[in-house]
C-alpha positions as CSV (number, residue, x, y, z in Angstrom):
1,X,202.5,57.2,100.0
2,X,198.9,56.8,101.1
3,X,197.7,59.0,98.3
4,X,199.4,56.6,95.8
5,X,197.3,53.7,97.1
6,X,194.1,55.7,96.6
7,X,195.2,56.7,93.1
8,X,196.0,53.1,92.4
9,X,192.5,52.1,93.6
10,X,190.9,54.5,91.1
11,X,193.1,53.4,88.3
12,X,192.1,49.8,89.0
13,X,188.5,50.8,89.0
14,X,188.9,52.5,85.7
15,X,190.7,49.4,84.4
16,X,187.9,47.1,85.5
17,X,185.4,49.3,83.6
18,X,187.6,49.1,80.5
19,X,188.0,45.4,80.6
20,X,184.2,45.0,80.4
21,X,184.3,47.0,77.1
22,X,187.1,45.1,75.4
23,X,186.4,44.5,71.7
24,X,188.0,41.5,70.0
25,X,188.8,42.6,66.4
26,X,189.6,40.1,63.7
27,X,193.3,40.0,62.7
28,X,193.4,39.6,59.0
29,X,196.3,41.7,57.6
30,X,200.1,41.6,57.7
31,X,201.7,43.5,60.5
32,X,202.9,46.9,59.4
33,X,202.8,49.0,62.6
34,X,203.7,47.9,66.1
35,X,203.1,49.7,69.4
36,X,205.5,48.6,72.1
37,X,204.5,49.2,75.7
38,X,207.5,48.3,77.9
39,X,207.9,48.2,81.7
40,X,211.5,49.6,82.0
41,X,211.4,49.1,85.7
42,X,211.7,45.4,85.1
43,X,213.2,45.1,81.6
44,X,216.3,47.2,80.6
45,X,217.0,45.6,77.2
46,X,214.3,47.5,75.1
47,X,216.9,48.4,72.4
48,X,217.6,44.7,71.9
49,X,213.9,43.9,71.7
50,X,213.5,46.6,69.0
51,X,216.5,45.2,67.1
52,X,214.9,41.7,67.2
53,X,211.6,43.1,65.8
54,X,213.5,44.9,63.0
55,X,215.4,41.7,62.2
56,X,211.9,40.1,61.6
57,X,211.2,42.6,58.8
58,X,209.4,45.4,60.7
59,X,210.7,48.9,59.7
60,X,212.1,50.9,62.6
61,X,209.9,53.9,61.8
62,X,206.8,51.7,62.1
63,X,207.6,50.8,65.7
64,X,206.3,53.2,68.3
65,X,207.7,52.7,71.8
66,X,206.3,54.0,75.1
67,X,208.1,53.0,78.4
68,X,206.8,52.9,82.0
69,X,209.2,53.6,84.9
70,X,207.9,53.1,88.4
71,X,210.6,55.5,89.6
72,X,209.9,58.2,87.0
73,X,211.7,61.5,87.5
74,X,211.0,64.8,85.7
75,X,214.7,65.7,86.2
76,X,216.0,62.6,84.4
77,X,216.3,62.5,80.6
78,X,215.0,59.4,78.9
79,X,215.9,58.0,75.5
80,X,212.2,57.3,74.6
81,X,208.8,58.6,75.7
82,X,208.6,57.5,79.3
83,X,205.8,57.9,81.8
84,X,205.1,57.1,85.4
85,X,202.3,57.5,88.0
86,X,202.3,61.2,87.6
87,X,200.9,60.9,84.0
88,X,197.7,59.4,85.3
89,X,195.2,61.5,87.2
90,X,192.8,60.5,90.1
91,X,190.1,59.5,87.7
92,X,192.3,57.0,85.9
93,X,192.6,59.4,82.9
94,X,195.9,59.9,81.0
95,X,197.3,63.4,81.3
96,X,200.3,63.1,79.0
97,X,199.7,64.0,75.3
98,X,202.2,61.4,74.0
99,X,200.4,58.6,76.0
100,X,197.0,59.7,74.7
101,X,198.4,59.6,71.1
102,X,199.8,56.1,71.8
103,X,196.5,54.7,73.0
104,X,194.4,56.2,70.2
105,X,196.8,55.0,67.4
106,X,195.4,52.0,65.6
107,X,198.4,49.7,65.5
108,X,198.3,46.4,63.7
109,X,199.9,44.9,66.8
110,X,200.4,46.0,70.4
111,X,203.1,44.3,72.3
112,X,202.5,44.7,76.1
113,X,206.0,43.8,77.2
114,X,205.5,43.5,81.0
115,X,204.9,40.4,83.1
116,X,203.9,41.9,86.4
117,X,200.3,43.2,86.7
118,X,200.7,46.9,87.1
119,X,197.4,48.8,87.0
120,X,198.7,51.7,85.0
121,X,200.3,49.4,82.3
122,X,197.2,47.3,82.2
123,X,195.0,50.4,81.7
124,X,197.1,51.6,78.8
125,X,196.8,48.1,77.2
126,X,193.1,48.1,77.7
127,X,192.6,51.5,76.3
128,X,194.7,50.9,73.2
129,X,193.0,50.9,69.9
130,X,195.4,48.3,68.5
131,X,193.8,45.6,66.2
132,X,195.7,42.7,67.9
133,X,197.3,42.7,71.4
134,X,200.0,40.3,72.5
135,X,201.5,40.0,76.0
136,X,202.8,37.6,78.7
137,X,200.8,34.7,80.1
138,X,201.3,36.0,83.6
139,X,199.1,39.1,83.0
140,X,195.3,39.1,83.0
141,X,193.9,37.0,80.2
142,X,191.3,39.6,79.3
143,X,193.8,42.1,78.1
144,X,195.5,40.4,75.3
145,X,194.3,38.2,72.4
146,X,197.4,36.1,72.6
147,X,199.7,35.4,75.5
148,X,203.2,34.0,75.3
149,X,204.5,32.0,78.3
150,X,208.2,33.0,78.6
151,X,210.4,35.0,80.9
152,X,210.6,38.7,80.3
153,X,214.4,38.6,80.0
154,X,214.1,36.2,77.0
155,X,213.1,38.7,74.4
156,X,214.5,36.6,71.5
157,X,212.2,33.7,72.3
158,X,209.2,36.1,72.8
159,X,209.7,37.6,69.3
160,X,210.4,34.2,67.7
161,X,207.2,32.7,69.2
162,X,205.2,35.9,68.2
163,X,206.3,35.8,64.6
164,X,205.8,32.0,64.4
165,X,202.2,32.5,65.5
166,X,201.6,35.4,63.2
167,X,202.8,33.4,60.2
168,X,200.5,30.5,61.0
169,X,197.4,32.8,61.1
170,X,198.1,34.6,57.7
């Protein structure tokens, strides 16, 4: 337990360094690819969220999902790539290949679907090479270019507001 606190400290330190290096890219194109970072410890309706994105015209093959679970277990089988504290080392570096691939992919849009500031999730968002990042208003304002103020359970409103905003900046 104590070791988890130390690990959390180093992850936060790494996150703080990454927040100082955040680049704000200009969003100029239509959304083709979406990266979806979900905290499945808090939100269990990720399939409904994906269906809502598909209903807005995004192709299912262009949505890449990575889920975080605070109670990650190697023995359990997950329906999508899932990670936990075990996938981040003491230096705040990602050890899972699928997570490294996710952060280095240049998505048109990254949706950080978590409303509680978890250092590991915030670090993944900060390290992402996505062109435009969207998240909840309750999370650090330096991570995302646009924040939506809604409850995490209300995924339909979140997606509606997101696409309404995206249409207005085209």
